[in-house]
All heavy atoms as an XYZ file, in Angstrom:
874
protein
N     183.498     13.047    165.416
C     182.813     13.468    166.609
C     183.836     14.013    167.601
O     184.479     13.243    168.316
C     182.028     12.305    167.202
C     180.906     11.828    166.288
S     179.832     10.609    167.049
C     179.097     11.555    168.337
N     183.962     15.322    167.640
C     184.978     15.935    168.503
C     184.864     15.542    169.965
O     185.864     15.409    170.656
C     184.742     17.439    168.323
C     183.968     17.581    167.079
C     183.205     16.310    166.884
N     183.664     15.329    170.440
C     183.486     15.012    171.864
C     184.096     13.670    172.243
O     184.305     13.402    173.425
C     181.996     15.009    172.223
O     181.314     14.019    171.471
N     184.429     12.848    171.282
C     185.036     11.547    171.572
C     186.567     11.601    171.576
O     187.212     10.589    171.819
C     184.560     10.507    170.566
C     183.094     10.192    170.732
C     182.697      9.026    169.901
N     181.298      8.709    170.145
C     180.668      7.741    169.537
N     181.287      6.998    168.645
N     179.401      7.505    169.797
N     187.137     12.755    171.288
C     188.595     12.900    171.293
C     189.100     13.078    172.722
O     188.433     13.693    173.559
C     189.013     14.090    170.436
C     188.698     13.980    168.948
C     188.978     15.293    168.249
C     189.496     12.853    168.316
N     190.275     12.568    172.980
C     190.897     12.721    174.293
C     191.605     14.068    174.383
O     191.989     14.655    173.376
C     191.934     11.616    174.525
C     191.294     10.252    174.695
O     190.138     10.195    175.148
O     191.961      9.251    174.363
N     191.812     14.517    175.594
C     192.575     15.737    175.825
C     191.688     16.964    175.918
O     190.473     16.885    176.062
N     192.323     18.112    175.831
C     191.644     19.398    175.934
C     191.136     19.769    174.543
O     191.824     20.435    173.775
C     192.622     20.444    176.485
C     191.929     21.743    176.789
O     190.706     21.807    176.883
N     192.716     22.791    176.936
N     189.954     19.333    174.214
C     189.387     19.478    172.873
C     188.219     20.458    172.915
O     187.365     20.380    173.796
C     188.906     18.112    172.339
C     188.302     18.251    170.958
C     190.059     17.107    172.331
N     188.191     21.360    171.973
C     187.080     22.305    171.827
C     186.556     22.205    170.410
O     187.276     21.798    169.511
C     187.545     23.744    172.085
C     188.168     23.917    173.412
N     189.341     24.603    173.586
C     187.811     23.490    174.646
C     189.665     24.611    174.858
N     188.748     23.928    175.527
N     185.338     22.639    170.200
C     184.774     22.619    168.853
C     183.760     23.727    168.693
O     183.199     24.239    169.646
C     184.127     21.267    168.547
C     183.137     20.842    169.586
C     181.816     21.184    169.680
C     183.401     20.004    170.699
N     181.247     20.620    170.776
C     182.207     19.874    171.436
C     184.534     19.335    171.162
C     182.103     19.115    172.583
C     184.426     18.575    172.301
C     183.232     18.471    173.000
N     183.583     24.089    167.436
C     182.523     25.004    167.033
C     181.873     24.324    165.834
O     182.456     24.259    164.757
C     183.085     26.374    166.635
C     182.018     27.347    166.235
N     181.786     28.505    166.927
C     181.115     27.334    165.235
C     180.793     29.170    166.361
N     180.371     28.472    165.326
N     180.685     23.779    166.040
C     179.988     23.052    164.985
C     178.692     23.781    164.674
O     177.877     24.021    165.555
C     179.685     21.592    165.405
C     178.907     20.867    164.307
C     180.978     20.854    165.739
N     178.521     24.132    163.403
C     177.289     24.761    162.954
C     176.792     23.974    161.750
O     177.275     24.145    160.632
C     177.508     26.230    162.607
C     176.288     27.068    162.887
O     175.197     26.497    163.064
O     176.410     28.298    162.934
N     175.867     23.107    161.998
C     175.392     22.115    161.028
C     174.911     22.733    159.716
O     174.072     23.636    159.717
C     174.249     21.321    161.643
S     174.627     20.672    163.283
N     175.465     22.229    158.626
C     175.007     22.643    157.306
C     175.325     24.078    156.939
O     174.692     24.636    156.048
N     176.310     24.676    157.586
C     176.663     26.075    157.309
C     178.054     26.142    156.702
O     178.950     25.389    157.067
C     176.638     26.905    158.602
C     175.327     26.862    159.343
C     174.213     27.495    158.543
C     172.971     27.686    159.371
N     171.859     26.865    159.011
N     178.238     27.083    155.791
C     179.557     27.243    155.173
C     180.457     28.096    156.067
O     180.014     28.683    157.061
C     179.431     27.813    153.759
C     178.787     29.177    153.735
O     179.241     30.104    154.381
N     177.708     29.316    152.975
N     181.732     28.142    155.716
C     182.719     28.821    156.560
C     182.446     30.316    156.696
O     182.622     30.886    157.771
C     184.129     28.582    156.026
C     184.576     27.123    155.973
C     186.008     27.031    155.452
C     184.436     26.442    157.325
N     182.013     30.958    155.618
C     181.715     32.399    155.694
C     180.545     32.652    156.650
O     180.565     33.610    157.422
C     181.415     32.967    154.307
N     179.543     31.785    156.609
C     178.422     31.931    157.534
C     178.905     31.777    158.972
O     178.536     32.562    159.854
C     177.328     30.898    157.238
C     176.150     31.024    158.149
C     175.067     31.813    157.791
C     176.121     30.384    159.386
C     173.982     31.958    158.649
C     175.042     30.513    160.249
C     173.970     31.311    159.875
N     179.740     30.775    159.210
C     180.255     30.550    160.569
C     181.099     31.735    161.022
O     181.011     32.161    162.175
C     181.050     29.235    160.624
C     180.087     28.049    160.416
C     181.809     29.099    161.940
C     180.776     26.718    160.199
N     181.896     32.293    160.117
C     182.694     33.472    160.465
C     181.790     34.637    160.855
O     182.034     35.325    161.849
C     183.575     33.878    159.276
C     184.384     35.153    159.540
C     184.909     35.767    158.269
N     183.807     36.088    157.374
C     183.931     36.159    156.053
N     185.080     35.937    155.464
N     182.885     36.457    155.308
N     180.728     34.856    160.090
C     179.887     36.040    160.272
C     178.756     35.859    161.281
O     178.186     36.846    161.748
C     179.285     36.455    158.927
C     180.351     36.830    157.911
O     181.479     37.182    158.305
O     180.050     36.746    156.698
N     178.398     34.630    161.586
C     177.238     34.339    162.443
C     177.599     33.276    163.467
O     176.977     32.232    163.537
C     176.064     33.842    161.584
C     175.675     34.831    160.523
O     174.999     35.801    160.793
N     176.129     34.591    159.308
N     178.568     33.559    164.274
C     179.111     32.562    165.192
C     178.371     32.458    166.525
O     178.675     31.597    167.335
C     180.586     32.873    165.475
C     180.779     34.251    166.030
N     180.994     35.329    165.215
C     180.743     34.710    167.292
C     181.107     36.412    165.976
N     180.957     36.062    167.230
N     177.383     33.291    166.756
C     176.775     33.397    168.083
C     175.939     32.201    168.505
O     175.782     31.952    169.702
C     175.890     34.660    168.162
C     176.604     35.943    167.890
C     176.699     36.258    166.380
O     176.305     35.466    165.528
N     177.251     37.409    166.062
N     175.369     31.441    167.567
C     174.437     30.361    167.932
C     174.687     29.095    167.122
O     173.861     28.705    166.304
C     172.995     30.834    167.716
O     172.704     31.957    168.501
N     175.807     28.416    167.330
C     176.055     27.183    166.583
C     175.020     26.108    166.934
O     174.420     26.141    168.012
C     177.456     26.770    167.012
C     177.697     27.465    168.301
C     176.865     28.713    168.287
N     174.820     25.162    166.018
C     173.787     24.141    166.220
C     174.128     23.164    167.334
O     173.227     22.573    167.927
C     173.525     23.386    164.917
S     174.867     22.303    164.426
N     175.398     22.955    167.611
C     175.801     22.071    168.703
C     176.012     22.936    169.942
O     176.919     23.772    169.989
C     177.083     21.281    168.339
C     177.563     20.461    169.520
C     176.819     20.391    167.132
N     175.151     22.742    170.922
C     175.134     23.622    172.099
C     176.436     23.601    172.893
O     176.749     24.564    173.589
C     173.957     23.265    172.998
C     172.621     23.625    172.389
C     171.464     23.302    173.297
O     171.680     23.017    174.490
O     170.321     23.332    172.808
N     177.199     22.524    172.811
C     178.456     22.431    173.560
C     179.619     23.084    172.818
O     180.763     23.028    173.276
C     178.804     20.963    173.860
O     178.834     20.237    172.633
C     177.796     20.347    174.818
N     179.325     23.727    171.695
C     180.371     24.417    170.937
C     180.945     25.574    171.736
O     180.234     26.225    172.508
C     179.796     24.989    169.637
O     179.427     23.965    168.750
N     182.243     25.824    171.527
C     182.859     27.051    172.022
C     182.867     28.014    170.855
O     183.246     27.643    169.745
C     184.286     26.788    172.487
C     184.272     25.902    173.725
C     185.474     25.995    174.560
N     185.791     27.364    174.932
C     186.986     27.735    175.365
N     187.950     26.864    175.474
N     187.227     28.976    175.688
N     182.472     29.229    171.059
C     182.432     30.192    169.962
C     183.842     30.447    169.465
O     184.756     30.733    170.248
C     181.761     31.482    170.420
C     180.323     31.319    170.925
C     179.748     32.678    171.298
C     179.452     30.598    169.923
N     184.031     30.335    168.155
C     185.382     30.390    167.609
C     186.117     31.692    167.906
O     187.326     31.645    168.134
C     185.394     30.067    166.104
C     184.819     31.133    165.218
C     183.578     31.164    164.674
C     185.475     32.313    164.782
N     183.407     32.295    163.939
C     184.565     33.036    163.980
C     186.737     32.857    164.984
C     184.871     34.250    163.385
C     187.045     34.076    164.395
C     186.121     34.754    163.605
N     185.468     32.880    167.922
C     186.262     34.084    168.209
C     186.941     34.027    169.579
O     188.103     34.406    169.719
C     185.243     35.225    168.143
C     184.154     34.712    167.266
C     184.076     33.247    167.595
N     186.238     33.531    170.574
C     186.825     33.401    171.907
C     187.859     32.288    171.933
O     188.971     32.461    172.440
C     185.723     33.127    172.948
O     184.776     34.189    172.905
C     186.299     33.000    174.344
N     187.491     31.142    171.385
C     188.386     29.980    171.424
C     189.708     30.263    170.724
O     190.780     29.954    171.256
C     187.698     28.770    170.798
N     189.659     30.848    169.537
C     190.889     31.046    168.767
C     191.744     32.204    169.266
O     192.919     32.303    168.915
C     190.570     31.238    167.277
C     189.965     30.019    166.572
C     189.724     30.341    165.093
C     190.849     28.788    166.712
N     191.181     33.065    170.092
C     191.977     34.188    170.613
C     192.423     33.990    172.060
O     193.261     34.743    172.541
C     191.209     35.524    170.497
O     189.979     35.415    171.214
C     190.939     35.874    169.041
N     191.873     32.986    172.755
C     192.252     32.792    174.163
C     192.951     31.466    174.424
O     193.360     31.212    175.557
C     191.015     32.881    175.081
O     190.098     31.850    174.725
C     190.364     34.247    174.989
N     193.084     30.628    173.426
C     193.738     29.324    173.568
C     194.794     29.164    172.488
O     194.704     29.785    171.426
C     192.722     28.190    173.407
C     191.661     28.226    174.468
O     191.902     27.858    175.600
N     190.473     28.678    174.090
N     195.767     28.301    172.765
C     196.715     27.902    171.727
C     196.424     26.443    171.415
O     196.528     25.590    172.295
C     198.170     28.070    172.171
C     199.182     27.583    171.145
C     199.034     28.260    169.782
O     199.124     29.466    169.669
N     198.790     27.467    168.751
N     196.080     26.175    170.170
C     195.746     24.816    169.754
C     196.901     24.194    168.994
O     197.643     24.884    168.290
C     194.489     24.826    168.879
C     193.264     25.239    169.643
C     192.734     26.517    169.514
C     192.644     24.364    170.529
C     191.619     26.903    170.233
C     191.532     24.744    171.254
C     191.011     26.010    171.096
O     189.918     26.402    171.816
N     197.030     22.880    169.124
C     197.995     22.132    168.320
C     197.435     21.910    166.925
O     198.157     21.982    165.931
C     198.307     20.778    168.962
C     198.993     20.922    170.310
O     199.833     21.839    170.459
O     198.689     20.138    171.215
N     196.144     21.620    166.853
C     195.476     21.350    165.579
C     194.159     22.099    165.520
O     193.458     22.216    166.528
C     195.179     19.848    165.421
C     196.421     19.012    165.341
C     196.964     18.443    166.484
C     197.060     18.808    164.126
C     198.117     17.678    166.427
C     198.216     18.049    164.051
C     198.741     17.486    165.204
O     199.877     16.748    165.131
N     193.833     22.573    164.340
C     192.521     23.157    164.075
C     191.997     22.429    162.843
O     192.638     22.428    161.793
C     192.601     24.677    163.823
C     191.235     25.231    163.437
C     193.152     25.401    165.044
N     190.851     21.817    162.987
C     190.252     21.031    161.915
C     189.072     21.806    161.336
O     188.231     22.307    162.080
C     189.779     19.692    162.487
O     189.133     18.938    161.509
N     189.035     21.884    160.013
C     188.014     22.683    159.322
C     187.402     21.835    158.221
O     188.102     21.111    157.517
C     188.645     23.951    158.722
C     189.199     24.836    159.838
C     187.643     24.712    157.869
C     190.019     25.993    159.332
N     186.089     21.973    158.048
C     185.430     21.269    156.949
C     184.492     22.229    156.224
O     183.468     22.639    156.764
C     184.651     20.068    157.460
C     184.101     19.226    156.339
C     183.585     17.895    156.830
O     183.089     17.785    157.939
N     183.692     16.893    155.991
N     184.863     22.625    154.998
C     184.000     23.506    154.204
C     182.649     22.856    153.894
O     182.492     21.637    153.989
C     184.801     23.737    152.921
C     186.214     23.444    153.294
C     186.124     22.341    154.324
N     181.704     23.680    153.505
C     180.360     23.222    153.145
C     179.878     24.042    151.959
O     180.440     25.080    151.632
C     179.425     23.383    154.352
C     178.113     22.700    154.190
N     177.996     21.340    154.022
C     176.848     23.182    154.162
C     176.721     21.016    153.904
N     176.007     22.120    153.987
N     178.833     23.589    151.321
C     178.274     24.273    150.150
C     177.924     25.730    150.447
O     177.591     26.074    151.568
C     176.990     23.566    149.700
C     177.234     22.218    149.071
C     177.141     21.063    149.833
C     177.557     22.103    147.727
C     177.356     19.816    149.261
C     177.774     20.868    147.148
C     177.667     19.724    147.919
O     177.885     18.502    147.357
N     177.979     26.555    149.412
C     177.494     27.929    149.526
C     178.565     28.987    149.422
O     178.251     30.175    149.421
N     179.827     28.588    149.348
C     180.910     29.555    149.187
C     181.834     29.083    148.068
O     181.823     27.916    147.685
C     181.739     29.694    150.484
O     182.133     28.393    150.926
C     180.964     30.399    151.572
N     182.637     30.013    147.599
C     183.652     29.677    146.611
C     184.928     29.250    147.321
O     185.084     29.487    148.527
C     183.970     30.881    145.708
O     184.560     31.905    146.527
C     182.718     31.421    145.011
N     185.830     28.669    146.572
C     187.130     28.311    147.148
C     187.824     29.568    147.658
O     188.416     29.568    148.740
C     188.005     27.582    146.113
C     187.418     26.193    145.844
C     189.446     27.480    146.589
C     188.093     25.443    144.730
N     187.710     30.663    146.909
C     188.348     31.914    147.317
C     187.793     32.416    148.650
O     188.534     32.890    149.504
C     188.187     32.990    146.234
C     188.952     32.717    144.966
C     188.280     31.712    144.014
O     187.089     31.341    144.239
O     188.951     31.284    143.065
N     186.482     32.305    148.827
C     185.875     32.736    150.092
C     186.337     31.842    151.244
O     186.636     32.337    152.331
C     184.347     32.701    149.981
C     183.793     33.780    149.083
C     182.318     33.574    148.797
O     181.869     32.466    148.496
N     181.560     34.666    148.891
N     186.405     30.542    150.999
C     186.881     29.628    152.041
C     188.330     29.913    152.398
O     188.696     29.923    153.578
C     186.728     28.172    151.599
C     185.283     27.708    151.570
O     184.423     28.355    152.207
O     185.014     26.687    150.909
N     189.161     30.182    151.395
C     190.569     30.510    151.652
C     190.667     31.770    152.510
O     191.470     31.834    153.445
C     191.351     30.659    150.331
C     192.708     31.316    150.555
C     191.505     29.315    149.640
N     189.846     32.759    152.237
C     189.862     34.002    153.022
C     189.531     33.734    154.487
O     190.209     34.224    155.394
C     188.851     34.994    152.434
C     188.755     36.300    153.184
C     187.655     37.183    152.624
O     187.373     37.127    151.410
O     187.075     37.933    153.415
N     188.500     32.934    154.726
C     188.101     32.629    156.103
C     189.191     31.821    156.805
O     189.593     32.131    157.930
C     186.757     31.864    156.123
C     186.417     31.404    157.542
C     185.639     32.727    155.561
N     189.689     30.782    156.140
C     190.713     29.933    156.747
C     191.981     30.729    157.025
O     192.594     30.584    158.084
C     190.993     28.711    155.857
C     189.748     27.806    155.801
C     192.204     27.936    156.356
C     189.800     26.741    154.725
N     192.369     31.606    156.100
C     193.565     32.435    156.304
C     193.408     33.315    157.553
O     194.358     33.490    158.322
C     193.837     33.286    155.072
N     192.214     33.846    157.753
C     191.952     34.658    158.950
C     192.140     33.824    160.210
O     192.806     34.248    161.161
C     190.546     35.242    158.892
C     190.125     35.924    160.154
N     190.693     37.108    160.595
C     189.211     35.579    161.095
C     190.139     37.456    161.739
N     189.236     36.546    162.064
N     191.566     32.626    160.222
C     191.691     31.759    161.395
C     193.140     31.330    161.600
O     193.594     31.204    162.741
C     190.767     30.556    161.268
C     189.302     30.919    161.401
C     188.792     32.007    162.056
C     188.198     30.220    160.880
N     187.421     32.018    161.965
C     187.030     30.924    161.250
C     188.058     29.054    160.135
C     185.752     30.496    160.905
C     186.782     28.639    159.797
C     185.656     29.351    160.175
N     193.875     31.125    160.517
C     195.288     30.749    160.640
C     196.105     31.859    161.288
O     197.030     31.593    162.052
C     195.861     30.383    159.269
C     195.311     29.073    158.733
S     195.910     28.675    157.094
C     197.502     27.967    157.545
N     195.764     33.108    161.009
C     196.464     34.235    161.645
C     196.218     34.245    163.153
O     197.081     34.675    163.917
C     196.013     35.562    161.030
C     196.546     35.782    159.641
C     196.056     37.097    159.075
C     196.495     37.245    157.627
N     195.935     38.457    157.013
N     195.049     33.772    163.580
C     194.729     33.721    165.010
C     195.420     32.560    165.715
O     195.558     32.572    166.935
C     193.213     33.614    165.206
C     192.377     34.784    164.694
C     190.894     34.484    164.856
C     192.752     36.075    165.402
N     195.851     31.559    164.952
C     196.493     30.365    165.513
C     197.745     30.021    164.694
O     197.825     28.958    164.065
C     195.513     29.186    165.486
C     194.414     29.273    166.491
C     194.939     29.090    167.906
O     195.640     28.141    168.213
N     194.571     30.017    168.787
N     198.743     30.906    164.687
C     199.900     30.701    163.803
C     200.744     29.474    164.122
O     201.466     28.984    163.258
C     200.705     31.984    163.975
C     200.299     32.526    165.307
C     198.861     32.126    165.482
N     200.655     28.943    165.327
C     201.448     27.760    165.688
C     200.695     26.455    165.459
O     201.281     25.377    165.557
C     201.891     27.851    167.153
C     202.829     29.009    167.401
C     203.225     29.069    168.852
C     204.142     30.264    169.094
N     204.486     30.406    170.502
N     199.432     26.528    165.165
C     198.614     25.331    164.991
C     198.800     24.737    163.602
O     199.089     25.443    162.636
C     197.137     25.662    165.205
N     198.618     23.431    163.524
C     198.546     22.739    162.246
C     197.078     22.715    161.845
O     196.229     22.280    162.623
C     199.075     21.296    162.375
O     200.454     21.350    162.748
C     198.913     20.528    161.084
N     196.787     23.190    160.654
C     195.413     23.217    160.172
C     195.147     21.995    159.315
O     195.915     21.697    158.400
C     195.132     24.506    159.397
C     194.784     25.653    160.290
C     195.746     26.228    161.104
C     193.492     26.138    160.350
C     195.429     27.272    161.961
C     193.164     27.181    161.203
C     194.135     27.748    162.007
N     194.075     21.308    159.634
C     193.640     20.135    158.880
C     192.356     20.527    158.170
O     191.360     20.851    158.829
C     193.395     18.931    159.819
C     192.914     17.727    159.029
C     194.650     18.616    160.620
N     192.389     20.525    156.846
C     191.216     20.926    156.067
C     190.648     19.678    155.409
O     191.276     19.066    154.554
C     191.582     22.000    155.031
C     192.226     23.198    155.737
C     190.336     22.418    154.248
C     192.827     24.219    154.812
N     189.462     19.317    155.836
C     188.786     18.142    155.307
C     188.056     18.502    154.014
O     187.738     19.659    153.771
C     187.768     17.611    156.320
C     188.399     17.164    157.588
N     188.917     15.899    157.759
C     188.618     17.820    158.753
C     189.417     15.790    158.969
N     189.246     16.933    159.599
N     187.745     17.500    153.234
C     186.895     17.739    152.073
C     185.519     18.116    152.572
O     185.119     17.765    153.686
C     186.798     16.483    151.187
O     186.278     15.409    151.977
C     188.138     16.109    150.616
N     184.793     18.855    151.761
C     183.455     19.270    152.145
C     182.475     18.109    152.128
O     182.720     17.075    151.517
N     181.371     18.301    152.813
C     180.307     17.304    152.809
C     179.705     17.246    151.419
O     179.470     18.267    150.788
C     179.209     17.701    153.789
C     179.587     17.516    155.210
C     180.057     18.481    156.053
C     179.549     16.319    155.960
N     180.305     17.948    157.285
C     180.002     16.611    157.257
C     179.173     15.015    155.662
C     180.082     15.665    158.249
C     179.259     14.064    156.663
C     179.699     14.389    157.934
N     179.422     16.073    150.942
C     178.741     15.921    149.657
C     177.263     15.660    149.917
O     176.906     14.833    150.747
C     179.346     14.762    148.877
N     176.421     16.393    149.206
C     174.986     16.128    149.292
C     174.701     14.826    148.567
O     175.160     14.617    147.446
C     174.195     17.255    148.636
C     174.261     18.546    149.386
C     173.370     19.576    148.696
N     173.479     20.837    149.353
C     173.742     21.989    148.734
N     173.906     22.022    147.427
N     173.825     23.099    149.414
N     173.947     13.987    149.178
C     173.653     12.677    148.599
C     173.097     12.808    147.179
O     173.530     12.110    146.262
C     172.679     11.915    149.492
C     172.272     10.589    148.944
N     173.126      9.511    148.921
C     171.122     10.183    148.369
C     172.510      8.492    148.362
N     171.292      8.869    148.024
N     172.152     13.716    146.983
C     171.514     13.866    145.675
C     172.482     14.386    144.614
O     172.281     14.147    143.426
C     170.305     14.792    145.787
N     173.525     15.101    145.022
C     174.463     15.712    144.072
C     175.774     14.946    143.946
O     176.634     15.320    143.160
C     174.795     17.149    144.512
C     173.564     18.026    144.564
O     172.621     17.777    143.796
O     173.542     18.957    145.389
N     175.951     13.883    144.709
C     177.245     13.216    144.778
C     177.729     12.757    143.412
O     178.862     13.026    143.023
C     177.190     12.036    145.747
C     178.549     11.505    146.049
C     179.347     11.888    147.080
C     179.298     10.540    145.309
N     180.547     11.216    147.030
C     180.539     10.376    145.948
C     179.050      9.796    144.169
C     181.514      9.506    145.498
C     180.028      8.922    143.710
C     181.231      8.784    144.376
N     176.907     12.086    142.657
C     177.332     11.551    141.359
C     177.759     12.674    140.419
O     178.793     12.582    139.754
C     176.227     10.718    140.734
N     176.985     13.753    140.357
C     177.345     14.863    139.476
C     178.614     15.560    139.953
O     179.482     15.902    139.161
C     176.198     15.869    139.391
C     176.441     16.915    138.315
O     176.771     16.531    137.169
O     176.311     18.119    138.625
N     178.737     15.741    141.261
C     179.917     16.404    141.812
C     181.187     15.599    141.581
O     182.280     16.148    141.548
C     179.751     16.654    143.319
C     178.755     17.751    143.631
O     178.343     18.470    142.701
O     178.380     17.876    144.807
N     181.052     14.291    141.451
C     182.208     13.418    141.294
C     182.272     12.768    139.916
O     182.927     11.763    139.718
C     182.208     12.355    142.397
C     182.368     12.957    143.752
N     181.317     13.453    144.463
C     183.479     13.190    144.494
C     181.758     13.950    145.615
N     183.060     13.810    145.654
N     181.618     13.398    138.943
C     181.547     12.850    137.586
C     182.930     12.607    136.985
O     183.171     11.579    136.369
C     180.746     13.779    136.685
C     180.610     13.239    135.287
C     179.766     14.098    134.378
N     179.204     15.249    135.050
C     178.861     16.364    134.445
N     179.017     16.482    133.153
N     178.356     17.371    135.100
N     183.853     13.559    137.155
C     185.184     13.399    136.568
C     185.870     12.154    137.117
O     186.466     11.377    136.370
C     186.053     14.625    136.831
C     187.428     14.511    136.199
C     188.260     15.764    136.402
O     187.801     16.708    137.054
O     189.385     15.785    135.879
N     185.759     11.950    138.397
C     186.361     10.761    139.003
C     185.701      9.487    138.475
O     186.359      8.500    138.181
C     186.230     10.828    140.526
C     186.655      9.582    141.223
C     188.003      9.272    141.354
C     185.716      8.699    141.740
C     188.405      8.106    141.998
C     186.114      7.535    142.379
C     187.461      7.242    142.508
N     184.384      9.525    138.343
C     183.652      8.342    137.933
C     183.787      8.028    136.452
O     183.825      6.873    136.058
C     182.163      8.490    138.287
C     181.851      8.624    139.775
C     180.389      8.995    139.970
C     182.163      7.339    140.503
N     183.847      9.074    135.610
C     183.814      8.862    134.159
C     185.019      9.398    133.403
O     185.164      9.125    132.232
C     182.560      9.540    133.562
O     182.714     10.972    133.699
C     181.298      9.075    134.231
N     185.824     10.207    134.060
C     186.936     10.854    133.366
C     186.518     12.143    132.695
O     187.329     12.861    132.134
N     185.223     12.467    132.708
C     184.701     13.675    132.092
C     184.845     14.850    133.058
O     184.378     14.790    134.195
C     183.227     13.470    131.756
C     182.551     14.668    131.144
C     181.055     14.429    130.941
O     180.615     13.263    130.974
O     180.346     15.421    130.777
N     185.471     15.920    132.635
C     185.733     17.049    133.516
C     184.531     17.980    133.596
O     184.061     18.491    132.589
C     186.952     17.828    133.039
O     187.126     18.971    133.850
N     184.043     18.202    134.796
C     182.961     19.159    135.023
C     183.464     20.587    134.818
O     182.716     21.468    134.426
C     182.432     18.968    136.448
C     181.196     19.729    136.763
C     180.692     19.341    138.151
C     179.479     20.137    138.530
N     178.992     19.805    139.848
N     184.747     20.827    135.082
C     185.310     22.172    134.945
C     185.239     22.662    133.503
O     185.106     23.845    133.260
C     186.765     22.195    135.421
C     186.928     21.869    136.898
S     186.157     23.078    137.956
C     187.363     24.374    137.864
N     185.299     21.761    132.537
C     185.277     22.153    131.143
C     183.947     22.774    130.741
O     183.863     23.492    129.767
C     185.580     20.943    130.257
N     182.890     22.495    131.501
C     181.561     23.030    131.190
C     181.429     24.491    131.567
O     180.543     25.177    131.093
C     180.498     22.214    131.928
C     180.445     20.778    131.497
C     179.488     19.975    132.353
O     178.809     20.563    133.217
O     179.444     18.749    132.161
N     182.258     24.982    132.451
C     182.129     26.347    132.960
C     182.899     27.341    132.146
O     183.817     27.172    131.529
C     182.566     26.410    134.420
C     181.663     25.557    135.285
O     180.493     25.400    134.998
N     182.233     24.984    136.328
């Protein structure tokens, strides 16, 4: 919960949206107190930028978006969290960890 952090903290939260969607559709994030990332990342210098991917994009697409944001904040440390797991898909998404069976081998 970014609002509980001390200091000069800003956030752009768009519930249930992937990074490419947030990059392309930043005008109306779901959390009304959000600062729009294009303004925030070009008018402030941050120490840390925290990012959490979500379903709907590939790793390559997420890397492209994050790389763009990193260029806007070259002095910041980027913290990339694991993506949210859907409750219904958690067991399948984590099958390799749970059973040793690799999901990647199926593709």
